[in-house]
C-alpha positions in Angstrom: 0.1 -0.1 0.0 1.2 3.3 -0.8 1.7 6.4 1.6 -1.2 8.1 -0.2 -3.7 5.4 0.1 -2.9 5.1 3.9 -3.1 9.0 4.4 -6.5 9.0 2.6 -7.7 6.0 4.9 -6.7 7.9 8.0 -8.4 11.1 6.8 -11.6 9.3 5.9 -11.6 7.4 9.3 -11.1 10.7 11.2 -13.6 12.5 9.1 -16.1 9.4 9.7 -15.4 9.6 13.6 -15.7 13.4 13.6 -19.1 13.2 11.6 -20.1 10.3 14.1 -19.4 12.8 17.1 -21.5 15.5 15.7 -24.4 13.1 14.8 -24.5 11.4 18.4 -24.1 14.9 20.1 -26.7 16.3 18.2 -29.2 13.5 18.8 -28.4 13.5 22.5 -29.1 17.2 22.5 -32.4 16.7 20.6 -33.3 13.9 23.1 -32.6 16.1 26.2 -34.6 19.1 24.7 -37.4 16.8 24.2 -37.1 15.5 27.6 -37.2 18.9 29.0 -40.3 19.8 26.8 -42.1 16.7 28.2 -41.3 17.4 31.7 -42.7 20.9 31.3 -46.0 19.2 29.8 -46.4 17.3 32.8 -46.2 20.4 35.1 -49.0 21.9 32.8 -51.1 19.0 33.2 -50.8 19.1 36.9 -51.3 23.1 37.0 -54.5 22.6 34.8 -55.7 20.0 37.3 -55.1 22.6 40.1 -56.7 25.3 38.3 -59.9 23.3 37.7 -60.2 22.2 41.5 -59.7 25.9 42.9 -63.2 27.3 41.9 -64.9 24.1 43.7 -62.6 24.6 46.7 -63.6 28.4 46.8 -67.4 27.8 46.4 -67.5 25.0 49.0 -65.5 27.6 51.6 -67.8 30.3 50.5 -71.0 28.6 51.9 -69.3 28.5 55.2 -67.2 31.6 55.5 -69.3 34.4 54.1 -67.2 37.1 55.6 -63.9 36.4 53.8 -64.5 38.0 50.5 -61.1 39.4 50.1 -59.5 36.0 50.4 -62.0 34.4 47.9 -61.2 37.4 45.4 -57.4 36.9 45.9 -57.6 33.3 45.0 -59.9 33.9 42.1 -57.6 36.7 40.8 -54.4 34.7 41.4 -56.0 31.6 39.7 -57.0 33.8 36.7 -53.5 35.1 36.2 -51.9 31.8 36.5 -54.2 30.4 33.8 -53.2 33.7 31.5 -49.5 32.9 32.2 -49.8 29.4 30.6 -47.5 29.6 27.6 -45.8 33.0 28.4 -42.5 31.2 29.6 -41.3 29.1 32.6 -40.1 32.3 34.7 -43.6 34.3 34.2 -45.6 31.2 34.6 -43.7 30.1 37.8 -44.2 33.5 39.3 -48.0 33.4 38.8 -48.1 29.9 40.2 -46.2 31.1 43.2 -48.8 33.9 43.7 -51.4 31.3 43.4 -49.8 29.1 46.0 -49.8 32.1 48.4 -53.4 32.8 47.9 -54.5 29.1 48.4 -52.2 29.2 51.7 -54.4 32.2 53.1 -57.7 30.4 52.0 -56.7 27.2 53.9 -55.7 29.4 56.9 -59.5 30.8 56.7 -60.8 27.3 56.9 -59.3 27.0 60.3 -61.9 29.4 61.7 -64.7 27.2 60.6 -64.9 23.8 62.3 -68.2 22.7 60.6 -66.3 23.3 57.2 -63.4 21.2 58.0 -65.9 18.5 58.7 -67.8 18.7 55.6 -67.1 15.9 53.3 -67.3 17.9 50.0 -64.5 20.1 51.5 -62.6 17.3 52.7 -62.6 15.6 49.3 -61.6 18.7 47.5 -58.8 19.4 50.1 -57.6 16.0 49.5 -57.7 16.3 45.7 -55.8 19.6 46.1 -53.2 18.2 48.2 -52.7 15.2 45.9 -52.4 17.8 43.0 -50.0 19.9 44.8 -47.8 16.8 45.6 -47.9 16.0 41.9 -46.8 19.6 40.9 -43.9 19.3 43.4 -42.8 16.1 41.8 -43.2 17.5 38.2 -41.4 20.6 39.1 -38.4 18.6 40.6 -38.4 16.1 37.4 -38.5 19.3 35.2 -35.7 21.0 36.9 -33.6 17.8 36.7 -34.2 17.5 33.0 -33.1 21.1 32.5 -30.0 20.6 34.7 -29.0 17.8 32.4 -29.7 19.5 29.1 -27.9 22.6 30.2 -25.0 20.6 31.3 -24.9 19.0 28.0 -25.3 22.5 26.2 -22.7 24.1 28.2 -19.9 21.4 28.7 -17.2 20.8 26.2 -17.3 19.3 23.5 -21.0 19.1 23.2 -21.2 22.9 23.5 -19.6 23.2 20.3 -22.4 21.3 18.6 -25.1 23.2 20.7 -23.7 26.4 19.5 -23.5 25.3 15.9 -27.2 24.2 15.7 -28.7 27.0 18.0 -29.4 25.0 21.1 -30.2 27.4 24.0 -30.2 26.6 27.7 -33.4 25.8 29.5 -35.1 27.7 32.1 -35.6 26.4 35.6 -38.8 26.4 37.4 -38.1 28.5 40.4 -39.9 29.8 43.5 -39.8 33.5 43.4 -42.8 34.2 45.7 -41.9 34.7 49.3 -45.0 33.1 50.5 -44.3 29.8 48.8 -40.5 29.8 50.2 -41.9 30.3 53.9 -42.4 27.2 56.1 -46.0 26.4 56.6 -47.5 26.9 60.0 -49.1 23.9 61.5 -51.7 24.1 64.2 -53.7 21.5 65.9 -56.2 23.8 67.9 
């Protein structure tokens, strides 16, 4: 074999390996980006469920707590803002959902004043559904943020960051708690 053929074979092997690297990196980035989108869709499903439960919870509490109009309006307004924030981006939707969580906390604090309400089966069923939904939202947020972390690492670390830059892959945005009320430790009272 001549030196020219050996050099040609080496160049073709190196080119093939380079193209293979680009192909694998690109497909890996696409897979991770789709995983982030799927994780966000799971949050959306749970937030929709939460938005659907809130009017029933508010109406049930209204029947017992006729003098808590401000709290009901705050929950209703926060729910409406959260629904309007759907699709506006992770940051703005996270902020709206945080405000809704704060309003719900105030609503649940109002319930403590009405022992008859706490024994009402409709209220108890709604509260259990809401608690279950809140747990699912927390799990979905964690899964989403884990997916974003993996994706961001891939888009920012060498050598895959080169491929990410070449093909326009942008880093993902974390779903962060921005409302102070949602960061506070809940108060538990057994009185």
